[in-house]
C-alpha positions in Angstrom: 113.7 77.0 64.5 114.9 80.0 66.7 112.3 82.1 64.8 109.3 80.1 66.1 110.8 79.3 69.6 109.3 82.5 71.2 105.9 81.7 69.7 106.1 78.1 71.1 107.2 79.4 74.5 104.4 81.9 74.6 101.7 79.4 73.5 102.9 76.8 76.0 103.1 79.2 78.9 99.7 80.7 78.1 97.9 77.4 77.8 99.7 75.9 80.8 98.6 78.7 83.0 95.0 78.8 81.7 94.4 75.1 81.9 96.4 74.8 85.2 97.1 71.0 85.3 98.2 71.3 89.0 94.8 72.9 89.9 93.0 70.1 88.0 94.4 67.6 90.5 92.0 68.1 93.4 89.0 68.5 91.0 89.9 65.3 89.2 90.4 63.4 92.5 86.9 64.5 93.6 85.4 63.2 90.4 87.1 59.8 90.3 87.7 59.0 94.0 85.2 56.2 94.0 86.6 54.6 90.8 89.1 51.8 90.4 92.7 52.5 89.2 91.9 51.1 85.8 88.7 53.2 85.5 90.6 56.3 86.5 93.2 55.7 83.8 90.5 55.2 81.3 88.7 58.4 82.3 91.9 60.4 82.1 92.8 59.0 78.7 89.4 59.8 77.2 89.3 63.3 78.8 92.7 64.3 77.3 91.8 62.9 73.8 88.4 64.7 73.7 89.9 68.0 74.9 92.8 67.7 72.4 90.3 67.2 69.6 88.3 70.2 70.7 91.3 72.5 70.9 92.6 71.2 67.6 89.3 71.9 65.8 88.9 75.3 67.4 92.5 76.2 66.6 92.0 75.3 62.9 88.5 76.7 62.4 88.0 79.4 65.1 89.6 82.1 62.9 87.3 81.3 60.0 84.2 81.5 62.3 85.3 84.9 63.5 86.0 86.0 59.9 82.6 85.0 58.7 80.9 86.7 61.7 82.8 89.9 61.0 84.6 89.8 64.4 88.1 91.3 64.4 91.0 89.8 66.2 91.3 92.9 68.3 87.8 92.6 69.6 88.2 89.0 70.4 91.5 89.7 72.0 90.0 92.3 74.3 87.1 90.0 75.2 89.5 87.1 75.8 91.5 89.4 78.1 88.5 90.1 80.2 87.6 86.4 80.4 91.1 85.4 81.3 91.3 88.1 84.0 88.1 86.8 85.6 89.6 83.3 85.6 92.8 84.7 87.1 90.9 86.3 90.0 89.2 82.9 90.7 92.6 81.3 90.7 94.1 83.9 93.0 91.3 83.6 95.5 91.2 79.8 95.0 87.7 79.9 93.7 88.1 76.8 91.5 84.6 76.6 90.1 84.9 76.1 86.3 81.4 74.8 85.9 78.0 76.1 86.9 76.0 74.7 89.8 73.6 73.1 87.3 76.5 71.4 85.5 77.9 70.1 88.7 74.6 68.6 89.7 74.3 67.0 86.2 77.8 65.6 86.5 76.9 63.8 89.8 74.3 61.7 88.1 76.5 60.8 85.1 78.6 57.7 85.1 81.1 59.0 82.6 82.8 62.2 83.8 85.6 62.1 81.2 83.8 64.3 78.6 81.8 66.4 81.1 83.0 68.0 83.2 86.6 66.9 82.9 87.3 67.5 79.2 84.7 70.3 79.0 85.0 72.7 80.7 87.8 71.8 83.0 90.5 71.3 80.3 89.0 72.7 77.1 87.1 75.5 78.7 86.3 79.1 77.6 89.7 80.3 78.7 91.8 77.7 76.8 89.6 78.1 73.7 89.9 81.9 73.7 93.7 81.6 74.2 94.3 79.2 71.4 92.2 81.3 69.0 94.2 84.5 69.9 97.5 82.6 69.6 96.4 81.1 66.3 95.7 84.5 64.9 99.1 85.9 66.2 100.8 82.9 64.6 100.3 84.3 61.1 103.5 86.3 61.6 105.6 83.1 61.8 106.5 80.4 59.4 104.3 77.3 60.2 103.0 79.4 63.1 99.7 77.7 63.6 101.4 74.3 63.6 103.7 75.6 66.3 100.8 76.8 68.4 99.0 73.4 68.0 102.2 71.6 68.9 102.5 73.7 72.1 98.8 72.9 72.9 99.6 69.2 72.4 102.5 69.3 74.9 100.2 71.0 77.5 97.5 68.4 77.0 100.2 65.7 77.4 101.3 67.3 80.7 97.6 67.3 81.8 97.5 63.6 81.1 100.6 63.0 83.2 99.3 65.2 86.1 96.0 63.3 86.0 97.7 59.9 86.1 99.9 61.1 89.0 97.1 62.9 90.8 97.0 60.6 93.8 100.7 60.9 94.8 100.8 64.6 93.7 97.8 65.5 95.8 99.4 63.8 98.8 102.8 65.4 98.2 101.6 69.0 97.7 98.6 68.9 100.0 95.7 71.4 99.6 97.9 74.2 100.8 100.6 73.5 98.2 98.1 73.2 95.4 96.5 76.5 96.5 100.0 78.2 96.5 100.8 77.0 92.9 97.3 78.0 91.7 97.6 81.5 93.2 101.0 82.0 91.6 99.7 80.9 88.2 96.7 83.2 88.7 98.9 86.2 89.2 100.8 85.4 86.0 97.5 84.8 84.2 96.2 88.2 85.4 99.2 90.0 83.9 98.8 88.1 80.7 95.1 89.0 80.5 95.9 92.7 80.9 98.6 92.4 78.2 96.0 90.8 75.9 93.6 93.7 76.5 96.3 96.4 76.0 97.6 94.8 72.8 94.0 94.6 71.5 93.3 98.3 72.3 96.6 99.5 70.9 96.1 97.5 67.7 92.6 99.0 67.2 93.9 102.5 67.6 96.5 101.9 64.9 94.3 100.1 62.3 92.1 101.5 59.6 88.4 101.3 60.5 87.6 98.5 58.1 90.3 96.2 59.5 89.6 97.2 63.1 86.0 96.0 62.7 87.0 92.7 61.2 86.1 93.5 57.6 89.6 92.9 56.3 91.3 90.1 58.1 93.8 87.4 57.2 93.2 83.7 58.0 96.0 81.7 59.7 98.2 79.5 57.6 99.3 76.0 58.5 
């Protein structure tokens, strides 16, 4: 168990920072403010179930998709680093737009906001999908590594559910300033993690044979 503990801790920390359950609180409240308490619970439940399924499927099949497309882990890791760094900058400057203007307008006319935009892209967005794919590929160095990564993702999703259910008292306790402070701190940590992703990818490319660096000789993760 001590062997996989660092992997679990890294996966949990990465996904917690990327998904940012605390930062989801004001967005969730804005989406369900006109709903009853029972409806809010139903929306939160459906959202976490859908996002969990998406992350699970992507964690299990994402590596195979990259393998068939001839995309190396190093290339994806560098791209994920850039993406996460952009998300980190948005968090630092409290620019919490995880959806486009067109998506926001579409969400306003939809009755069910649990799948869109709550599950996608607020919880299971590009950042979390990229992160779980990178983590799933790194997990090949550990016994039952992919299972550990998926377990960490499950814990983060469970915490998201708790934060969504407690969004009303949490929002009142922290206030907008408190939420912004937490989001900024997580953004700084995410920026450092994104830079580390890019550095690891670049260093790995420099050390690999050309065929492996370009994704022509890759190993698929094991459960």
